[in-house]
C-alpha positions in Angstrom: -99.7 -19.5 -46.1 -97.7 -16.1 -47.0 -101.5 -14.9 -48.3 -103.4 -15.7 -45.3 -100.9 -14.0 -43.0 -100.7 -11.2 -45.4 -104.5 -10.7 -45.6 -104.2 -11.0 -41.5 -101.5 -8.2 -41.3 -103.7 -5.8 -43.6 -106.9 -5.9 -41.7 -105.0 -4.4 -38.7 -103.8 -1.2 -40.4 -105.4 1.1 -43.3 -103.6 2.6 -46.4 -102.5 1.7 -49.5 -98.7 2.4 -48.9 -98.9 0.0 -45.8 -100.8 -2.8 -48.0 -98.2 -2.3 -50.8 -95.3 -2.3 -48.4 -96.5 -5.4 -46.5 -97.2 -7.2 -49.9 -93.8 -6.2 -50.9 -92.1 -7.4 -48.3 -93.9 -10.4 -48.1 -93.1 -11.4 -51.5 -89.3 -10.7 -51.1 -88.4 -12.0 -47.7 -91.0 -15.1 -47.9 -92.5 -14.1 -44.5 -94.3 -11.7 -42.6 -92.7 -10.0 -39.3 -94.3 -7.9 -36.8 -91.6 -5.5 -37.1 -92.8 -4.9 -40.7 -95.8 -3.0 -39.6 -93.0 -0.1 -38.2 -90.7 0.4 -41.0 -88.9 3.2 -39.4 -88.2 1.4 -36.3 -84.2 0.3 -35.9 -85.8 -3.5 -35.1 -87.4 -3.4 -38.7 -84.3 -2.1 -40.5 -81.7 -4.4 -38.8 -84.1 -7.5 -39.4 -84.2 -6.7 -43.0 -81.0 -6.0 -43.3 -80.1 -9.1 -41.6 -82.6 -11.1 -43.7 -80.9 -9.8 -47.0 -77.2 -10.4 -45.9 -78.3 -14.0 -44.8 -79.8 -14.3 -48.4 -76.8 -13.0 -50.2 -74.6 -15.4 -48.1 -76.7 -18.3 -49.3 -76.9 -17.2 -53.0 -73.2 -16.8 -53.1 -72.5 -20.1 -51.4 -70.8 -22.7 -53.3 -73.7 -25.2 -52.5 -76.8 -24.5 -54.2 -79.7 -24.4 -51.6 -83.7 -23.5 -51.7 -83.8 -19.9 -50.7 -86.7 -18.7 -48.4 -86.7 -14.9 -50.1 -84.9 -13.3 -52.7 -84.2 -10.0 -51.1 -80.4 -9.3 -51.3 -78.1 -6.9 -50.2 -75.9 -5.6 -52.9 -72.7 -6.8 -52.2 -70.6 -3.4 -52.0 -69.3 -1.5 -48.9 -68.8 2.2 -48.4 -65.8 3.4 -46.7 -65.5 6.7 -44.7 -64.0 8.4 -47.8 -67.3 7.2 -49.7 -65.4 5.0 -51.8 -67.6 1.9 -53.0 -65.9 -1.4 -53.3 -66.9 -4.6 -53.4 -66.9 -7.0 -50.4 -64.1 -8.7 -49.4 -63.9 -11.9 -51.7 -66.4 -10.9 -54.1 -65.3 -8.7 -57.3 -67.7 -10.3 -59.6 -71.1 -11.7 -59.2 -71.2 -15.7 -58.4 -73.5 -16.7 -61.2 -73.0 -14.2 -64.1 -69.8 -12.8 -63.5 -70.0 -9.2 -64.0 -68.1 -6.8 -62.2 -70.1 -5.8 -58.7 -69.0 -2.4 -58.9 -69.8 -1.9 -62.7 -67.2 0.1 -64.9 -67.2 3.8 -65.5 -66.6 4.6 -69.3 -63.6 6.9 -70.0 -65.2 8.4 -73.0 -66.6 11.5 -71.9 -67.8 13.1 -75.4 -71.8 11.8 -74.0 -71.2 13.9 -70.9 -71.9 17.7 -70.7 -68.6 19.5 -70.6 -69.5 21.9 -68.1 -69.3 21.4 -64.4 -67.7 18.1 -64.9 -64.6 16.7 -63.5 -62.6 13.7 -63.6 
């Protein structure tokens, strides 16, 4: 079904970038939507963000359910001071347990010493 819609969507516009994007989004979202034809539009940005947030909530839920797509938002928020922190209640990934914000090695011997401050 997705392939049929994908073929139909490609027939309306040319260009390799367009076809690649539509294919990529069809694969990751499980759907093709009209707004995908204008990726620069606020409607498209909001729709993809909404889909990724919904998929994250489904992925992080206690109940295991079939997911429609696999485009997930990365579970962080950035505050006004540009500090990155995990979403409230999600310090680690639900399935693997890895730290969402990662860790920074304090061993600086592998970093160039000039112009580097901690």
